[in-house]
C-alpha positions, 0 to 999 in steps of 0.5 A: 468436493473438488479442490480449491486454490486462492493464491497471492502475488506481492511484487517486492524492490527486491523479492516477489512473495506468493501465497498459495493457500488450500480453501477447503483445509488452509493449507498453506503454501510460501514461495519467495523468489527475487523480483525481476524489474524489467518484467514485474510477470516474469517474476510473478509466474516464476512463483507461481511455477515453484508455489505450486510445485510445493504443493505437488498440483498443478496451476489449473487449480488454482480458481483465483489469482488475486496480485498486489503491483508497484508497476503504476506507482512506480512508473510516476516515481521514474518518469517513465510513463506516456506523453500525455495530452491534456484537455481542458475548458478556456481559460484553464490552460494552465491548471497544471501549473498554478497548482496547489502552493506547497513548500516543503520543509521548515524556513526556506525550504522555497530556495531549494526544493525543485517541484517535477514538471507536470504530468501532462507539459503545457505545449500538449494540453489545449483549451476547448471552448465550452463552460458548465455551471457548478450546477451542471447547467450550459452556460456556453455550447461545446465548440466542436469545431474548433477542438476537432482542429486542435486535437488533430495538432495533438495528434501530430505532436505524438501523445500516447494518452488523452485526459479530458478535465473541463470545469464543472464536470463533476456536475455534469458530464455531458460535454466530457463525453462528447470530447472523449467522441471526438477526441476518437475519431481524430487519436483511434487506439488513444486510450482517454480518460476522463475526470467525470469517471475517474473522480466525479469532484468538486475542486478541479486541481485535484480532479484534473492531476488525478486525471492527467497521473490515471492516464499517465500510467494507464498504457504501461499498466494496461500492458503490464496488465495484459502481458499478465492475464495472457500468460495466467490464462495460458498456465492457470486457465481457472483462475480469475485474476483479480487486482488489487487496489490503493483502499484494499478492494480487489478490481478485476484485471479489465477496472484495474487497467482502465482506473491505474490511478487507484492502484498506486499505492496497491504493493503496501495496501496488501501487508494491512490486508493481510494484518487484519485477516490473522491478527484479527481471527487471532483476536487481536482488532488494534494493530500497528503495522509493520511492514519491513522490505528490501527497499522500504518499509511501510506502517500503519494504523490499524482500530477495530479491525478497520484500516484508516483510510485517506482520500489522498494518495501521495507518490513523490511528489504527486498528490492524487485524489483516490482512496487508500489505505493510510500508509505511511512509508520511510526508505528503511529497509533490508537493502539500505545502504548505509553511509557516512558523510564528508561533510558532517561525519555523521551516520546515514541509512538511506534511503538508497537501497541495494535492491534486488541486484546486486543486493547486501554484501552477505547476498554474495551477489557483487554488493559491497556497500554496507547495507542494514542486512549486513549489519544483522548479519554482523550483529547475528541476528541474521544466524549463517544457518538463516537461508533467505527465502529457503535458497540463497545463503549468507556471505558472512564475510563480505557482510563484515568488511563492508560493515569495517567501512562504515567503523573505520570511518566513525572510528567505532569497532566492527559491532559498534558501528553496525548496531548504529546501522540497526538503530538507525533503521528502526529511528526511522520506522519509529518516525513513521509509527508515530506518525500514524499515531501519536499524531494523528491523535491515539496512544501507541501503547493502545494498541498491537503492533503485527511485523512482516515483511523480510526483515520486519520481524528482526527489528520489532521487537526492539520498536515495540519498546521504543513504541510501548506497542505489546504484543509485538505480532509476528505472524506465520509467514511474515515474510509474505503477509502481502501476499496473504492480504492479497489472497484474502481481501475482498473486491471492492467498489465506490460511486461519489458525487460531491454536495454542497449543503449545509445541515439546515438547509438538507435532510436526513432523507435528501442525502439517504436518497443521494446515497442510495442512488451512489449504491446502485452504481457501486453494486452494478460496478460489481454486478459487472464482475461476476458478484450478485447482489444478494453478496454485496455489503454496503458503506457509506462515507460524508466528506464533512467541514465545518462552514467557511472551512476548507479541510475536509473530514471523511466520516463513515456510517454503516448501511442501518445508521442512514435515517439519522445521518446527519446526527450521528456524522455530526457527531463523529465529525465533531470526535474527529476533530478534536482527536485531531486539533483538540479542539471542536466548534460551535460553527455550522457544518457542511457535506462536501461529498456523499460516496458508497462503497460496496464490497464483494464476499469475505474468501472462504479461506480458514486460518490452521492452527498449529498443533499444542507443544509446550516444549520449545527443546525439540524445536532448538537447532543451534547458538549463535552469539548476537550483540545487543546495546554492546553487550554479547550474549548467545543465543539458541536459535529455533525451527519456527516449524517444529514450535507449537501452541504454548511455547514459550522462547525466553529471549534472547533468542532466534526463530528462523523459517523461509521466508523471515528471522525472528528476533528475541531481545534479552529481557522479554518473551515470545509465546506461540498462540493456537494459530502460530503467531508469535507474541512478544512481551517485554518479562516484567 
């Protein structure tokens, strides 16, 4: 059998992580290279070259290249998207300005809240004289002559992308398709996004803002994907390029370029997918994930091997109706900058980050501001023997000088100031973990905590203690786990439509028939990407609410549960409502949306095992002075590559590897399982 390889790439704010997997043996090769924000594809290809050299192979041996990217997210956050024109139904021109009522914060927040400008400005919004009712019937035909004249005005304004979002287009897309045909004549070579294709569901504002966001990021995202695809085709001609979606599935490069709004949370989704894969093989199905990188930390909850999904994705203050893994992000990463404001004289950490350039002071690249990484160096948690990414040394003197500025501002000793930075960063992450667990009705003590990202294992033990979540799992190669998730996830597509019916006005047979139609649409999308029907699996989802209620909850169903779909969905809706809000109501329930999901086959990747080696002394290569809770300790330093299954690491201890460093606190121990995971638990 010819050797074949899968390659996962995750582009972060500081590092680009690359993981190469030999499909036949499960052998792993990892590389971490600096990100290149000015053109992410350069960092990607640099990483590909590096990891292929480590494995001793040519890039032509790569069969699959999967990629998690933040290009779409950063386009919105940096307001660097296209100049978008918008076509709405007459009378709805100001839909983005009216929006939904939302004021963040508490009392008086409306005084200081500065809402960002809509992604499609009012001066570039035109009206189509047409009307379709909620049942999909044409009430007023489209005035094509007036539309052509309005589009001509938009062409003179230099729009770079066009959105078409007409009222009730989810029920009948006839007029939207005709608008597209005319726009292609008037505005050739301009990408056009239809709301009936992006999100064929009710609620005109959500449908419009989602489609506008798709148009806004589409030109830049498509250019990036095209550039990357060209480079991949040139250097790895066998590789099939796939892009990770926000919901944890994969899409082809062409599908991603057409619907980039489904990839806004592509980067964080990779870590969750990797955590599910690795922890599931090791026998852990209920997890809290902690992905701490250089710029931010992402957390999520996994129940019974499945990540929680949400139907709304928030980027900055732009909320779009697109499925994504329920990931919460806080500005606490290894590069988060500590500062003491003159007004309050209270220590703050983040959200500003030193990023990849110049980076923390310890990187020796010109950074002078104190960061979380510098605090870890001062506390001894990052030993002087450690080399970030396997090649970057640490400048301890610069780290100490940077943290000393905080110590001077607070009137504290150097180590006390560093520990304050460390603990505040932990509190930020603790708050995010509570959002996905306690505030969703889950007890974190029922979940293990899996930590990854370049900085996650340094903070994991402390967060496990705060959450009461045991064991704390540190997988092998935690700094490149997002890339592992990219490489081991499945292709995914979904189809949905609005279907408003009270339970007593429909039947299980009618609902099942509607889901079957959507299933065929989702199957066809995967079929077009080369996935045979026999290799696909189906799942379903219903959006339900109590009659008269505005809130909707999504209920999951399996393919073999459709015969009794209303009874099962109703019971699960009541249980979920009670879990989230502590009560259920004895009133009629109402269907809002139907959804079918098609999944491709899981990749055939073996998880390697490590040899049994209970004696950890052979892996010990140094000692390090560390500070924990105001006390100094001498901690042994271990080389993770030399640890074997059954080994027990008594805290305090430090474990180093190419892409991350793990801290085991005093009073805790880490046991190495057969797959090389370190499982940290309290000694008591």
